[in-house]
C-alpha positions as protocol buffer text, in pm:
chain_id: "A"
residue {
  index: 1
  type: UNK
  ca { x: 11396 y: 30992 z: -70 }
}
residue {
  index: 2
  type: UNK
  ca { x: 11398 y: 31195 z: -389 }
}
residue {
  index: 3
  type: UNK
  ca { x: 11155 y: 31353 z: -634 }
}
residue {
  index: 4
  type: UNK
  ca { x: 11175 y: 31228 z: -992 }
}
residue {
  index: 5
  type: UNK
  ca { x: 10971 y: 31258 z: -1310 }
}
residue {
  index: 6
  type: UNK
  ca { x: 10762 y: 30941 z: -1291 }
}
residue {
  index: 7
  type: UNK
  ca { x: 10674 y: 30702 z: -1570 }
}
residue {
  index: 8
  type: UNK
  ca { x: 10344 y: 30880 z: -1631 }
}
residue {
  index: 9
  type: UNK
  ca { x: 10515 y: 31221 z: -1658 }
}
residue {
  index: 10
  type: UNK
  ca { x: 10402 y: 31341 z: -1315 }
}
residue {
  index: 11
  type: UNK
  ca { x: 10655 y: 31410 z: -1040 }
}
residue {
  index: 12
  type: UNK
  ca { x: 10685 y: 31135 z: -779 }
}
residue {
  index: 13
  type: UNK
  ca { x: 10853 y: 31082 z: -445 }
}
residue {
  index: 14
  type: UNK
  ca { x: 11066 y: 30768 z: -461 }
}
residue {
  index: 15
  type: UNK
  ca { x: 11250 y: 30570 z: -197 }
}
residue {
  index: 16
  type: UNK
  ca { x: 11327 y: 30226 z: -63 }
}
residue {
  index: 17
  type: UNK
  ca { x: 11141 y: 30052 z: 220 }
}
residue {
  index: 18
  type: UNK
  ca { x: 11262 y: 29724 z: 371 }
}
residue {
  index: 19
  type: UNK
  ca { x: 11055 y: 29462 z: 548 }
}
residue {
  index: 20
  type: UNK
  ca { x: 11264 y: 29414 z: 863 }
}
residue {
  index: 21
  type: UNK
  ca { x: 11015 y: 29172 z: 1019 }
}
residue {
  index: 22
  type: UNK
  ca { x: 10987 y: 28796 z: 997 }
}
residue {
  index: 23
  type: UNK
  ca { x: 10644 y: 28786 z: 829 }
}
residue {
  index: 24
  type: UNK
  ca { x: 10504 y: 28876 z: 490 }
}
residue {
  index: 25
  type: UNK
  ca { x: 10370 y: 29230 z: 464 }
}
residue {
  index: 26
  type: UNK
  ca { x: 10054 y: 29192 z: 258 }
}
residue {
  index: 27
  type: UNK
  ca { x: 9988 y: 29568 z: 226 }
}
residue {
  index: 28
  type: UNK
  ca { x: 10221 y: 29860 z: 293 }
}
residue {
  index: 29
  type: UNK
  ca { x: 10138 y: 30231 z: 265 }
}
residue {
  index: 30
  type: UNK
  ca { x: 10379 y: 30525 z: 271 }
}
residue {
  index: 31
  type: UNK
  ca { x: 10206 y: 30867 z: 300 }
}
residue {
  index: 32
  type: UNK
  ca { x: 10339 y: 31220 z: 247 }
}
residue {
  index: 33
  type: UNK
  ca { x: 10226 y: 31580 z: 287 }
}
residue {
  index: 34
  type: UNK
  ca { x: 10334 y: 31821 z: 10 }
}
residue {
  index: 35
  type: UNK
  ca { x: 10427 y: 32183 z: 92 }
}
residue {
  index: 36
  type: UNK
  ca { x: 10468 y: 32509 z: -100 }
}
residue {
  index: 37
  type: UNK
  ca { x: 10746 y: 32762 z: -39 }
}
residue {
  index: 38
  type: UNK
  ca { x: 10547 y: 32921 z: 246 }
}
residue {
  index: 39
  type: UNK
  ca { x: 10505 y: 32590 z: 428 }
}
residue {
  index: 40
  type: UNK
  ca { x: 10138 y: 32546 z: 338 }
}
residue {
  index: 41
  type: UNK
  ca { x: 10010 y: 32196 z: 264 }
}
residue {
  index: 42
  type: UNK
  ca { x: 9919 y: 32189 z: -106 }
}
residue {
  index: 43
  type: UNK
  ca { x: 9853 y: 31818 z: -141 }
}
residue {
  index: 44
  type: UNK
  ca { x: 9915 y: 31463 z: -27 }
}
residue {
  index: 45
  type: UNK
  ca { x: 10036 y: 31146 z: -191 }
}
residue {
  index: 46
  type: UNK
  ca { x: 10061 y: 30779 z: -110 }
}
residue {
  index: 47
  type: UNK
  ca { x: 10248 y: 30471 z: -231 }
}
residue {
  index: 48
  type: UNK
  ca { x: 10102 y: 30123 z: -191 }
}
residue {
  index: 49
  type: UNK
  ca { x: 10300 y: 29799 z: -200 }
}
residue {
  index: 50
  type: UNK
  ca { x: 10190 y: 29439 z: -163 }
}
residue {
  index: 51
  type: UNK
  ca { x: 10336 y: 29103 z: -66 }
}
residue {
  index: 52
  type: UNK
  ca { x: 10675 y: 29219 z: 61 }
}
residue {
  index: 53
  type: UNK
  ca { x: 10858 y: 28923 z: 212 }
}
residue {
  index: 54
  type: UNK
  ca { x: 11095 y: 28927 z: 511 }
}
residue {
  index: 55
  type: UNK
  ca { x: 11417 y: 29116 z: 424 }
}
residue {
  index: 56
  type: UNK
  ca { x: 11277 y: 29220 z: 85 }
}
residue {
  index: 57
  type: UNK
  ca { x: 11319 y: 29578 z: -33 }
}
residue {
  index: 58
  type: UNK
  ca { x: 11037 y: 29770 z: -199 }
}
residue {
  index: 59
  type: UNK
  ca { x: 11115 y: 30065 z: -427 }
}
residue {
  index: 60
  type: UNK
  ca { x: 10809 y: 30284 z: -382 }
}
residue {
  index: 61
  type: UNK
  ca { x: 10689 y: 30567 z: -605 }
}
residue {
  index: 62
  type: UNK
  ca { x: 10425 y: 30816 z: -486 }
}
residue {
  index: 63
  type: UNK
  ca { x: 10315 y: 31038 z: -778 }
}
residue {
  index: 64
  type: UNK
  ca { x: 10148 y: 31375 z: -730 }
}
residue {
  index: 65
  type: UNK
  ca { x: 9978 y: 31644 z: -938 }
}
residue {
  index: 66
  type: UNK
  ca { x: 9989 y: 31935 z: -689 }
}
residue {
  index: 67
  type: UNK
  ca { x: 10157 y: 32250 z: -820 }
}
residue {
  index: 68
  type: UNK
  ca { x: 10428 y: 32460 z: -659 }
}
residue {
  index: 69
  type: UNK
  ca { x: 10552 y: 32175 z: -439 }
}
residue {
  index: 70
  type: UNK
  ca { x: 10878 y: 32281 z: -274 }
}
residue {
  index: 71
  type: UNK
  ca { x: 10911 y: 32012 z: -9 }
}
residue {
  index: 72
  type: UNK
  ca { x: 10747 y: 31702 z: 135 }
}
residue {
  index: 73
  type: UNK
  ca { x: 10725 y: 31525 z: 471 }
}
residue {
  index: 74
  type: UNK
  ca { x: 10668 y: 31159 z: 548 }
}
residue {
  index: 75
  type: UNK
  ca { x: 10352 y: 31146 z: 759 }
}
residue {
  index: 76
  type: UNK
  ca { x: 10273 y: 30776 z: 799 }
}
residue {
  index: 77
  type: UNK
  ca { x: 10397 y: 30425 z: 731 }
}
residue {
  index: 78
  type: UNK
  ca { x: 10145 y: 30143 z: 770 }
}
residue {
  index: 79
  type: UNK
  ca { x: 10201 y: 29772 z: 718 }
}
residue {
  index: 80
  type: UNK
  ca { x: 9950 y: 29489 z: 747 }
}
């Protein structure tokens, strides 16, 4: 996962998620905590994908507006 300048000009965490199951994933969520240099949580972000078929790859983008973000941590992956 990397941080890029997103299409809207805000920074965003980007990565690839793959549906490794045999069924359609109707909704997928990837959640992150954002941290400053002292390790304090300064924000959160989420990416939402839909209708990801078996073996399909989803390039997610989770934009954020928090300032002074030095690092991030994946906190949850949900698929329904």
